VMD Tcl script that draws the C-alpha trace (Angstrom):
set ca {
  {-11.45 20.93 10.35}
  {-12.84 19.54 6.82}
  {-9.09 20.44 4.79}
  {-7.47 18.24 7.83}
  {-9.75 15.08 7.08}
  {-9.94 15.48 3.52}
  {-5.29 15.11 3.68}
  {-5.60 12.68 6.02}
  {-8.46 10.92 2.77}
  {-6.30 11.73 0.51}
  {-2.51 10.47 2.20}
  {-4.23 7.22 2.94}
  {-5.46 6.95 -0.46}
  {-2.10 6.91 -1.45}
  {-0.65 4.46 0.87}
  {-3.66 2.64 -0.18}
  {-2.17 2.22 -3.58}
  {1.35 1.77 -3.07}
  {-0.18 -1.42 -1.26}
  {-1.91 -2.20 -4.33}
  {1.32 -1.12 -6.54}
  {3.23 -3.76 -4.40}
  {0.60 -6.15 -4.74}
  {0.27 -5.87 -8.49}
  {4.06 -6.91 -8.53}
  {4.34 -9.44 -6.74}
  {1.63 -11.15 -8.58}
  {2.57 -10.65 -11.78}
  {6.66 -11.50 -10.86}
  {5.07 -14.62 -9.69}
  {2.55 -15.81 -12.68}
  {5.75 -14.64 -15.08}
  {7.49 -16.87 -13.66}
  {4.73 -20.33 -13.14}
  {4.46 -19.52 -17.07}
  {8.14 -19.16 -17.78}
  {9.31 -22.99 -15.79}
  {6.99 -24.60 -18.72}
  {7.72 -22.75 -21.85}
  {11.37 -23.88 -24.00}
  {13.64 -22.20 -22.84}
  {14.08 -20.43 -26.48}
  {10.24 -19.01 -25.97}
  {11.11 -18.09 -22.11}
  {11.76 -14.41 -22.30}
  {8.65 -13.84 -24.44}
  {6.32 -16.14 -22.30}
  {7.68 -14.41 -19.27}
  {7.07 -10.99 -19.82}
  {3.66 -11.94 -21.40}
  {2.28 -13.48 -18.84}
  {3.54 -10.63 -16.54}
  {1.56 -8.39 -18.46}
  {-1.87 -9.80 -18.89}
  {-3.33 -9.61 -15.85}
  {-2.10 -5.67 -15.80}
  {-4.90 -3.49 -16.10}
  {-3.80 -0.50 -18.83}
  {-3.41 2.22 -15.92}
  {-0.32 -0.10 -14.78}
  {0.66 -1.82 -17.61}
  {1.78 1.44 -19.36}
  {4.79 1.58 -16.95}
  {5.88 -1.84 -16.34}
  {8.35 -3.48 -16.44}
  {9.13 -7.18 -16.69}
  {12.90 -8.89 -16.83}
  {13.11 -12.63 -16.57}
  {16.33 -14.84 -16.16}
  {17.22 -18.15 -16.55}
  {20.79 -20.81 -16.04}
  {20.87 -24.28 -13.86}
  {18.01 -24.43 -13.30}
  {16.38 -21.77 -11.99}
  {14.09 -19.26 -13.89}
  {13.73 -16.49 -12.16}
  {11.22 -12.63 -12.70}
  {11.85 -9.07 -12.11}
  {8.48 -6.59 -12.85}
  {8.76 -2.67 -12.09}
  {6.08 -1.26 -11.81}
  {5.43 2.94 -11.08}
  {2.68 3.79 -8.22}
  {-0.13 6.40 -9.01}
  {-0.74 9.40 -8.06}
  {-4.30 9.33 -6.55}
  {-5.79 7.70 -9.75}
  {-4.13 5.24 -12.28}
  {-3.16 5.68 -15.01}
  {-2.43 10.08 -15.01}
  {0.72 10.74 -12.59}
  {2.99 8.93 -11.22}
  {5.17 8.73 -8.02}
  {9.24 8.72 -9.68}
  {9.69 5.38 -6.72}
  {9.32 2.97 -8.59}
  {8.09 -0.89 -7.48}
  {9.32 -4.10 -7.42}
  {8.25 -7.64 -7.48}
  {10.75 -10.34 -7.90}
  {9.88 -14.20 -8.24}
  {11.98 -17.08 -8.87}
  {11.36 -20.72 -9.31}
  {13.09 -24.83 -10.70}
  {12.57 -25.44 -14.25}
  {9.57 -27.45 -14.96}
  {11.62 -31.63 -15.69}
  {9.89 -32.66 -19.55}
}
mol new
graphics top color blue
foreach p $ca { graphics top sphere $p radius 0.5 }
foreach p [lrange $ca 0 end-1] q [lrange $ca 1 end] { graphics top cylinder $p $q radius 0.2 }
display resetview
């Protein structure tokens, strides 16, 4: 019975890590696009990427990618994170988690 309980706990923990990674990706995309809307168009990519990575811990930041785009008064941010296997900072699941956000540019 003990092995079954342990395997169940491991599976539940992995599900929690997947859910938490989705939350982190969505929050990072929201932060990135929020900062990018207030930045000058030329500085947007750098500001957007820095804001998207700012609140991620090292375990998630190492495999993260932040992509920002803009056009016609609309700014978007896409964040891709790797889901850790059991412990953040170790192995990752080969399927990335993506977060997307968009917002209208702020007026001067």
